[in-house]
N, C-alpha and C positions, 0 to 999 in steps of 0.2 A: 491683373490679367486674368484671366482664364488659362492660358499656358503657364503660367506662373504656378499655377492652384495644384496641390496633391493632396490622393486621399490612399491613404494604406487601410488595407482590408487582412486581418489575421485570423486565421484559424488554428484551431489547436493549443496545446500546450501552455503553459507559464513561460517555458524557456524559448517560442516562438514569440510570445508575447515583446519578453524583451528584446527576440532580433529585430519584431516587429516596428519598438520604439529606436528601437540603433538604424534603422532606416528613415523612420522620419526627420529624427533627430540628427543625418546627413544631408537629407534634402533642404530643410531649413536652411542647415549650416550653408548651403549650396546657392540662397536668396529664394527658393519657393516657400510657397504657402501653403499652409494647413487649409484643407477645403473640404466641410462636414456633411458634405448634401456632393457623394460620388457622381450622379448625372453633369455636373457642369465643373469638375474637375479635371485638369490638362491632363495628368500622368491621374494616372490610378495602380495599384501596386497591391495584386492580391499576394498573400505569405501563407503557403499550402499547410497540410495538416496527410500524412500517409498513415498514420497509426491501426487502420481498418479501411475495406474495402470502403464503407460508406465515407469515410473520410476521401477518398479520392471522387466518389462520384459526386458528393459535396461542394468540392472544389471545381469540377467539372461544370459543374451549373450554374456556382456564383459566377463561373469564366464568362459564360454566356449569356448569362443578366445584365451583367457589370456593360458587356458590347452592346447589348440593346437599350441598354438605358443612355449611355452615353459613346456612338457610334465615335465620337471625333477623339477621343483619350489617347492617350499613349498608354496598353496595358501590359504593366511588367506582372511575370507570375515567379514568385522564386518560393522557397522552403522545401519541406521533406519531400511531397509530392512531387515537387520540378526533379528533385537531386535523385528521386528514383529512376523515374521515367519519361525523360525531357521530350522525348520524342513525343511520345504521347500527348503532355501539352500541348506542345508545336503548336501541332497537327489543329487543334482547334480553334477553329474560324476566329481572325480576331486579336489572336494574341501577336504583338510587337517582340515582346522577347520575353526570353527563360532564363533563367539565372537559378541553379540550386545553393543548398547551402556551403557546396565549398567558394562558393564567386560571390555570397553576400562581401567579402570586404572590395571587389570590385564593382562597388556600384556607383563610382565617382568614376571611373573611365566607362562605363554603361551607359552614362549620362552620357560624356564628350562623343561616345560613337554613335547614340542619336541624338547628336544636336541640340541638347536639354542646357547645356550647362549657361546659367544667368550672370551679369555681368558682374554680382555678390559673391560670385564663386570667392572663399581665401585659400583653395587647394586644393589636391585631386588625391590629395592618400588616401580618401576614404573610410569606411571602416577597418578594423586593425584585421588580418588573418587569425586563425588557429584558436587558442582559449581567449586572446587578449581583448581585453573592451574597448571600443569604440569612444571617439573622445566626445559626442555628443551622443546623449538619451532627448527622445520627445513622448512624455505621457499626459496625454490630454488634458485629466481633471485633476493634476498636480497636487494629488491625496495619498494615492497608492504608488507607488514603482517596482519594477523586478530590475533584478540585479543580477547579473549570470555571474556563478563563480567558477563553477565546472560544463566541462561539455564532455560528447560522446560517452560510451559506457563499455564496461571491460567484461559484463557476461556474457552467456550465450545464448538466451532463454530459447527455446525450440519457436515460439510463434513470433518472433520479436524482429522487425525490420530494421528497427533506429540504428544500430551501430555499424550499420549498412549506409544509412544516409547523413550520422552525423556523425560516425567516426569513433575511434578508440577515447577511452578515457583520457583527459587531461584537463589540469587547473589553471583556474586564472591566478596572477602571484598574485600576494599575498600584497605586495601594496599601491598592486593598481585596482584592487577592490575597496579599500580603506579610501583610497583619493576619490572613487568613483559616491563610495555612500560620502563623502563629504559634499561632492557635490550637489548629491540628491536633497540630503539634510540642510544645505543653502540656499537650494532651489523652494524650500518649504512642505516636500513630501513627509507625513507622517508618519506615515508606513512603507517599508522595502523589504520585498521579498525575495527571500534567493531561491536564485532558482538553479537547472543542470539536468543533465537527462538523467543521472546517479550523482546527486548533491551528497549524498553521505560519503563517497569516494576522495570528497576534495583531499588535495595535500598529499596523497600515498605518490604521486608522481612527482611531487617536488624536490630542489636541491636545496636544503633538508630536506624530506619528508616534514610534511603537517599532518593536521587532521582538523577535519571541521571543529570540532571543540575550542581550540587554538584559535582559531578564527574567529568565533564568534566571541570569547574574550576581547581579541581585538577589538571589534568594531561595536561592543557595547561599550570599548572604553571610552571609543571618539563618536557615538552616534549622539548624543545627545537628547532632545526630548524627542526623537525616531524611534518607532516599536519595528522589532525584527520579527518578519515570519518563515519558517522555513515551510519548502515545499518539497513534496517527495522525498522522503528516503525510504532504501531498500532495508526490509529490518535487521538484518545482523548489525547495521551500519547504525542504529540507534544505541549509542554508548551511552553507560553509566553515568560520562559526564557533560553531555546533552543532557541529560532526564534532572541531572542534579542541575544545573543553568537554567534550564526552563522550572525547576519549582523555586530556587530562589530570584530569579531577575527578572521584575516585573515590566522589564521592554523586550522580554523575547516571548512572541506570542505562546500560549500556551494550546498549541493546538497541532498536531502533527495527520500527513496521512502517508500509513506507510503499506503497502502494495500489497495484499493478501496472494491475489488471481486464482485462487479454490482452496477450499476450505478439506481437501481431501488429498491424502497423502498420495493415492496412486495418480490422479492428476496430475499433481504437483510435480511428483518423478518424470511423467510425462511432457510436461514444459521444460524438462529442468532449470527449474529453481534453485536456488542453492541453499535453500533452509528448509525444513521441516516442521510441521506444525507447531510440536511445543517448544520451538525456539522462536516463532512466531508471537506465540500466546505470553509466553514469559517475557518478552519486550512486553508488550498492550500493559500485564496486570505492572509491570516495573512502572508503569507513565501514571497510570491511573492510582497508584499506593504514593507517589511522591507527589501528584499534581491532578487530587479527585474531579473536579473539575476541567479537564483537559476535553476538546474537542479531536475525537478521534476517528478517524477516516481511513476505508479501505477501497482499491481500485476490487473488481470481482471477473474475470472472465467468464462467460457463459458460452457454450455449446462447443466447448475445448473436443475434436476429435476422441471418441474414447467414453468420452462422457455418459455416463448411465443416469438413470432414473435415480441408482442408489448413492452414486458418488455425488450429486445437483443435492440431494437430501444430507447428504453430509457436508457440503460446502453450509446449508442452512442454515443447519444445525450449530456447525462450529461459530456461525456469524450470531446466533442467534445465543449461544451462552457467552459470545466473547463480551469485550469491555468498548468494543467499537457504536460508535454514534451516527455513523450515516456510509452510503456506500456510493461510489462509481459503476453501475454496472456497466459490461461493455462485452458483443457479441461479436464470438470470435470469428473471425472470416481469412483466409488464406493471403500470406502474403508470399508472393513470391518469391525465391532466395532463400524462403526460410525452412528449415526443415517440416514443422509443422505442415506448410501446405501440403507435402505428399502423403500426411497419413491417413491410413483409414480408417473406418470407423465415425466418416461425420455425422453429424446430428440432425437430424430432419430441422429445416427452416422453421413447419411448426412450433417443433416442439422448444426451437430455442428462443422466440418469442415466446411463447407463456413461460417459460423457468426466468426468462428474462424479465419478464413483468412480478413473478412471483419473487424473487429476489429483490427489485425495487419495491414490492409490497413492502417485506420486510424490513428494507434501510429505510423506509418512509416511517412503521412505526418504533424501530431507534431514533430516529433523529428527535418525532414527537415525543417522545419519550424522557431523552435529553432535554429539551428546551423546557417541560414539566419542571425537572431538576431543579432547572435556573430560575424557577418562579422566586419574585421575593427577593435576589441576590443582588448586589450593586456590581457592576463590571466596569472596567476600562471599555473606552469604545473611538474609534477616529472616523467622524463624520463625515460621507460620502456626498453628500448633499442630496438636497430633494428629488423624490421619483415624477417623473414625469403627468403621469396620469392624477396626480391626486395633490399634488407638493408636499407632502408629509417628507419629512427628513429620514433618509436611510444614512446607518451607524452600523460600524463594523466590529463587535467585540472581539480582543483578544482568541476565545476559544470560538470565532466562525461563527456567530448567529449576526444575523445581521435582523436591527434593531427599526423598527418604524415609530417613529418621535412625531409628534405634534409640529403643525407648519411653525416656524418661523423658528424653534425653538432650540437652534441651534448653528452655525455655521459653518461650510463644508470645511475643510482640513483643521478643523479643532479635534483638540483630545478632552472627553470627558466624561463622567461619572454617570450610566444608566442602570436606572433599575427596572428590570423582566417583570410586567405587568400584567402580563396574559399573553398564551400562546393559542395560538391560531391554527389550527388543525389544516391544510389544505392537501388538494386533492395529488395522490403521487404523481401523478405527468405534470402538476404544475410548475415545477422549478426545472430547470437544469441539468444537467451533469454536470458538479463543480462549482455550483451555487450555494452561499451559506444556507443555514437552515433558518424559520422566519420567525420572531416573537414581536410583540409590542412593546413600549415603554415609556418612562419619561426621564427628561433628565434629572439629575443630581445637584443641586447645588452647591458644587464640590470646587476648589481649586483646582482647576487641567493638572493634568501629569498621568503618567503610568505610577500605575500603584498597585501590589497581588492584593486581590481583594480576600479578606478573611471571613467575610460573611459567605 
């Protein structure tokens, strides 16, 4: 029935993707059915992002679009934008209920209040509070899953609103993570991405204290034939122990995204980042030495107040001389409540757009160069499934290259060996930020399973 179907839309980071899966899992647990077509769903949940002003605008446009497409649905809005400015979200015509990140654990009583509980309900505990994990997760394609190990942030970067909407840094108990990973493995997921706001901070608040490397060793001892991928790690949390594990454990994906934000010491200080460029570069070089073909990416903010053409060129020069392979480029926007929102010397919008394009072009060239270096190599890959446009098979390598394979050459969810055969240059704006780079390849007829390639 229409009223029992739901559709969720999640914007933003991998942690938000996990939250979206938790919401879906709770809805499924309570008897609702996933509906692929949002115009036909009885319930639509929009899980928003607020990392930039553009993210807020995207959320507002999406809310209005969903209401136009589906006038009869119950429209729920949550996430970081809903946490930051619930009144602004509630004022959008057609929104039935707003609940922020801190209220996500109250999904069950919210459904009760709206009269949306079905006879299949098995309890009303809902999603767990704090940093605890929910009982149910629902990921659509059954190939890659996200698993939250940490929530919130202890840093005080001058531009960032996330500590306000996500709270202080806190870790999920290791026993909970092991249990959740076991459920994902038994459900058939072949890659699990560990997520958090500041993932490398894992364990500092536990009693007794722990760390990410220790957690990884526990997970790798129990994850069986499943690959583990790390999400963003702050530079100073990329420890020698993590690098050593990545160099020697085939099931730990050789891929890190390490936020840079600026390649100018002057701008880094204004951003209140907790490292200097020398420390950042030293960590990159340590990874590259231990894992020569690791995929290395960075977030970079363009147009931060006080950025000049000189400091922007410093960023470009640092990136070009570094071992980085790809960039996620963001335009700075003022987030009310952050120190940087009051900083003078703002950069003109036209200049921000020009610099962003120049930096994206640089990132594109770095990615192309990296893919060309992989030509002829045999890499582990998890099969994601066919592309909707031409039926070619998509597979994701450990070092974050998406490989296009011949139709019918592999099945969704398989772990395969692929040979990189051809690199296809794409237009610099042809891929969204956060997506892996592309190459074409073929399936090597080897037994399935992860193995560190030596070729």
